[in-house]
N, C-alpha and C positions, 0 to 999 in steps of 0.2 A: 350263612351255607357253611357246615358240618363234614370236614372228611375224613375218612381214618379205612386203617384197613377194614376187610371182611370177614366175615367169619365163613365157613364150611355151609351149613345152612342159609345164606344169602347167595351163595353163589350163584343158584339160577335165576334170582332174579335181575342179578346182574346183564349176565348171559340174555335173557329179554327181552333185557334194556336194549342193548349192542343190536341182537336182532331186529325190531323193531324201527333203531334209529337206522338200519342197512337198510330195510326195507322201501322204508322213505326215502330216501338218495335212489332205486333202484325206481319207484316210481315219479319220480322228477327225473330223470335220466329216459324212461320208456319213450317220454314225447321228442327224445332227438333220436330213434332208431328206428328202422326201416320197419321192423316186424315188431311190434314194444308186445304185441301181447307174446311170444315166442323168448322173447326176451326177460317179459316179468320170472315167465315158466322157471325159462333155465336156471336165470339168477334169486327165485326164492329156494331152490332143488337147494343150490348150492351153498348158499347160508345157514338153510338148517342142515346140511349136513355139515358144513364147516361149525356149527355151533349146539353139533351135538353135544351133551349135558352127560354121559355116559367118559367121555374124553376125558373133557372138563376138572371132573372130577378128580378121576385120573391122577390128574396134573397137579392139581391140587393139592392134593394128597400126597404126592410124593415130593411136595417142597419143590418142584419146578417153576410153580408161576406166583405171583403175590398179586391180587385183588386189590382195587381202592373203589371207594363210593363218596359221592357226591351227593348230602342229604339235605333238603328245603323242609323245615316242620320235621325231619321224621320221616319225610315221603325221599326215593332215591332218583336222585337227578340226573345223576349220572354215573358212569363206569372206568376205567381201568383195566388191566390186565397185562404185568410184562412179566418176558423169562427173565426169573431171577439168575440165570445163569448167563444173560449175553447181552441184556438189553434189549430185546429188542420189546417194541411196545406191539401185542397180538391183536388188542383190542381197544376199542379209546374209544364213550359216543357218552354223548350227554341228550336230555331230551331237546326235543326242537320247538323253537320260540326263542322270543326274544336274549334271555338267559343260553342259550348253546354256547358259545362262544367260551361267554368268561365261565362257565363251569368249568368245559372245556380246557382251559388253560391250568385253570386251579391244580385240577388231577394230574395236568401235568407239570406242575409245580411239585407235587408232591411224590410222581414219581420220579423226579426229578432227586429230589433228597434223601430217598428211600435210594439211589442205584449211584448216587454218589456215595454213601457208606457203604454201600456193599458188593456193588459191581466194577470190578478195574478195567471199567470204559468210558472215555471219555463223550459216545454223543448215543443217543437212541439211535435207532434202527425200528424201519415199519414198513414191510411188505403191503403196498395200497394197493387196493383193487381198484376197477376204471371210477366207480362212486364215491370215491374216501380221495384221496390225492387233491379233491379242491378244499377238503375240510383240513386236511394234513396243513396243504398250501396257506392255509387263514391263518396256522399255525406257523407260522414260519417254518418251517420244514425245506428244507430241500432236496434240488433232486439229485440221483445220483445216478450215471450214465445207464449202470445195466439194468437190461431189461427182460420181464417175462413174459410169458406169451402169455395171450387173453388183455394186453394190453397194463398189464401190472410193473409196477415201479416202485423199489427204494428208492425211500428219503429217508435223509439225515437229520438231526438235530442237537447242536452240542450241549450237553447236560448244565455245563458254568454259566451259557448264558440264561438258558431258563430259571435256574435260580438263580441268576443275579436281577433279573426282572421282576421274578418276584415275590423282588426284598422290599417292604414300606420306604419312601424315600420324603424328605422333610422340605422339598424343596424342585419346581421340577426342571431336569437340566440330565444331560445326556449318560447314563450312566450305566457300564454293564459290570458286574465284578462280581471275579473268578471266587468260588464262597470253598475255605479249607476244608476238611472230615468231619472236623473237632465239629463246627456250627450245625451238619449234617444230622452226625448223630443225637445229637438232642434232639433236632428235631423229629428224626424216627423213635425215639423212647416217647415225646410223647405223643406221638400217633398210637403207636402201638398205647399205651397208655387209654387216652380218649375212647380208640377199640376196643377195650376192655370194656366198657362201660357203656359204649353205645351198642354193645353186643346183647344186651341183657334187655334192651328197648325189643328185641326184635317180636313181633308180635304170635299167637299159638297161634292164629289161622294159617301162618305165612309156612311155620312146622306142623301142620298136617297137611295142609299142601302139599309139600315136602317130601315129605312121608308117603302120602299115596304115590303120587308121583314112581317115587321111588320102589316102591312095590310091582308098579306095573313094566319096571326094567327101563330102555332106554327112554327120555324122554323127550316130549316133541314138543317145541316151543310156541307156544300160542300167535296169535297178529291179530290182531283188527287193526283193521284199515284205517286210518284217522283220514280223509278225504272223500270227498263223493264225489260216482264216478263224473259230472257232470260238470265239475271242478276241481282236477287229483291238487291242485295246486293254491287254494284255500291254504291260507295261511293268516293266523292273527300277530302274528311277529316277524321281525326282522332275527334270521335265522343268524347272522351275521355281528352285533354290537361289538365291535374292537372295545369301546371305550376310548381316550387319552390317550397315542402316544406321547411314552416317555424316553422316550431314546431321543438322538436328535435328527428321528426323521421329522416326530413332531415339533422340533421347531420353526416355526411360526413364521414364513418367509417375508421379510420388507425390500418391497419395488418400488422403485420411485414412482412420478409419475411422468407420460411423454417422454421415455427413455429412449433412445434412438436407434440399437438395434434390437434383435428375438432373441428364444433360446430356445432349442427344438431338439427335445430329446431323441437322442443316436441311441440304439441298439447294438452291441459284439456277442452273438449267438456261436458255440460251436461247439459242437459234441465226438466223442470220441473215433479219431481214425488212425491212431496207435501209433499217427507219424513219431513222436518222440519215444514209444516203447512203453507206456501207461498210456492208461486211460485219460481222458480229460472231459472236463463239461463245464461251460464258461456260457452263465447269463449278467449279462453285462452293459448296465443304461447309462448312460453318458452326455450332458446337457451339450450342445454347439453352439455356437453364434453367425448370426448372420446381420448381417447389414451395418458392418463395421469397415473403416478403410482395412484393405486387402492384405496387408501386413501383419498389424497387429490381430484381425482377425483370424491370419494365419498359426501366428500366435502364441493370441489367448487358447485357440482352440486345438492346438497340442498339448496343449499343460493339461487342460480340462481332460483331453482322452486322456493323456498320461499320468495322471494322481488316480485316472479308473482303472486301469489296463496294468498297474502294476505287481500282482498275483500273479495274473498272467503271462507277463513281459519275463519276469524269473524264477517261474519254474518251467513255461513253455517256447515263447516267442525266444527268447535273448538268456535263456540260463548261460550261469559261468558251468567249466568245464567239475567247477567241484560241488557244483549244483546236481548236475546229470548224474556223477559218480554216487553223487544218495540219493535219490529217487531212485537206481537202478537198484540201490540195493536195499529197497523197501518192499522185495516180495512180490505184489504185487501195486506195484503204485499207480496211485491215483492224484488227477491233478483237480479240483471242484473249485467255482471261484464266480459266487455272485451275487454284482455289486446296485445297489441303488443310492438314489441321488436325495440331496437338497439344498434346492437355493435358496440359502440364508439371507442374503442382501447383493443386492442388483439394483443399479442408479448409474449412470454416466460415467461417472467417475472409477468407481467399483462395485468386481459381482466379488460374492467367496460361494463357494462350493463345494460343502460335506458330502462326501462317501462314506458309507458304512458296505465293509465286504466278507460277505461270512464267507471262506475258503477253508478247502481239505488240500494238505500238501504233505505226503506219502504214505498215507492212508486213508482212507476211512474215518478208523478213532480217531485220526488227528486234526479237528477241527478246531478252527480259532475265527479269533473274531477280531476286523482289524477299520478302525473308522481315519479317515485320512479328509485333510483339511485342503484345499485352493481357497488363499486370499490373492485378486488380481486386478492390477491396476489397469480402468479401458486405455486408457489416451497411449501409456508407456506398457502392455504387458510385464510392468515389474509387480514380480509377486515377492508378498510381503510376509511374514513370520512374529512370532510373540517379539522376541532379544529386535526385531525392526521398529517395534511399534512402542515399546513399554522397557519401562526401565526396573530388569527384574533382580532388585537386589536382595538383602537379608529382611526389610516390613516386607517386602510385597512376597517373597516368600512366607514370611509366618501367619501373610494376611490370608495366600492361598489356602496354607493347612490348616489353620484358625476352623474357614470357615468348613471343609473338607472333614473336618471334626467333626463338626455341627450336623452338615447334611450328610453323612457316610461314614458312621462312627466303626465300619467291619471293614471298609475299605483295606483291603490287599498292601499298595504303598505306604498308608499311614504307619506301619507294623515291621515295614520290612526297610525302611531307610530312617534313620537320622534326619534329625530337624535341621542340622545342617548342610543336609546333601541339596536339601531344597532349589537352592539359588540355582546350584550347577545342572541343575534338573531341569526347568526352566528355561535355564538360557539354551539347552539342546545339547547339554554336553553329556549325558548320558544312555545316550542312542545304543550304541554298542554293549550298555547294562540291559539294553531291552526295552527303555523306556522314552520316547517319543513326548516331545509337546507340540501339543493343540491350539489354533485358538481357531471362532467361531464369530464372524461378524452379525450382527444379529439388527435389527430396526431401534432397538434401545441398551444396545453394548456389546460387550463382547465376553464369548464362552470360552473359560481359560479350563489345560487341565491336560489331562498325560493317555496316553493309549501304553498300555503294557504287554509285554507279553514275555517271561523272565522263570525260571527254578527261584524257589525262595529256599533258604537256608535247611527247612524241613522235607526239603526236596519234592514239594509241590509247584505243579501250574501251574504258575497268575497270568488270567490273559483277561483282558476288554480295556472299556476304557471311563474314564472319569470325569467329568469338566464342572464345572464353578462358572456361574454366571456374575457375570460384575456390570453395575449401570457405566453409561460415560461416568455420570460424579464420584464412583468410587474409583475407578482409574485417574482422575485428573492430575494426581501426583505424583504416577508413577507413567506420565505420558513423554515420550519421545518421536523426534520425528513431525517436525510440527505439520508438512506437507499433505502428511498421509491424515492427519487429525482433520484440518481443512477442510479433504473431503467429506469425512465424517462429519462434521456437524456442519456442513451446511445442506444436510439434506435432512436431518431433525433435531 
């Protein structure tokens, strides 16, 4: 797949692709509304007006938008349009089929490279139509409580997270790296170079078609219905092929056989009641255990829920006076938190749950990522962290740092902290400096790493997490707390 910035003469093809994909979704949704015929006619008129060529051409020539295209063997398979002033994604579409999600994610990454270098915003915003909301949520966009007429919803996603997700990794582990401006500028220059080369490949037939359409005034975007009337949902592929999840949410959980309890998902959802004086949106999931003795079950469930709810508690339900004052100074303050979890280890002795929290606190452009882990003893509700189970001396600090260099040579932490600081960092002594240590117990060993949120010496915000997975054999020389390791060894 090749992705590049498009030239003016290619704008029509990009808009046409976006229109066709919008109408695909209209037909998909038509089967779920009371008046399918009226709905299709109304939405067709809406998208034809929205994608009127002359208006987009004027904005393109005025430098108000930037357009990217994704190509397979010279054929345009995806397009994206970004407002070059405020990082709003105006259009994003890929041809229907098995590679739709892959193409859309690749386009999103290139938009993030451009925005990171050119636009002073932390997050992309999308004004999603009802037909588009599911598509953007598949791309991990998060909802904003501000609603608009017609079912339209604002969605957002952090740009630094997109950049880190798109970078190649040498080993499977959870990683989100906040990229610096310099790297994005290099990527952008490469994109411009590739764009100038691909522009020469544009065919004479398309140029002539463009000229003819422009001579006739406003361009009407043609649409050929890809379905037959009898089977409007006929498709030859899965529209959403997510591929491998390379974050902590993709860790394959280990569950022992015949354990004496169960875990059920609980949800906490709340939208703006303005009780705190600012917008709120919480969509938080966490596990709740049943089948254990009452006392330990209650304590374990409290620990699990509190780990999931930390953003909600800090900024909404249990804020300090300092946090309250800070929030109210933000103009139109907002608190959003979307939390998902993964049970990575579950036996009669231990449970380990990792939570990933996409959140915004203050305003919509202050979106960040947090990763939290809790490892709990089932029989006594004891909580274990890195310093409880491992001897984090200079040797182990060097082992972690060397592994990180091999896997993530561009990791912010490697550049921003000295080698002799890592022992204290792993021991949990750098929390006030914005670096927190976490460990994730898995069936094969332990992933150990850092969650970070700090401003470096170049005044750049660094936010994300990085973990390295170690086997039990690799950790043999550093183990302490024999009771913990006996519980682990008893299982695998």
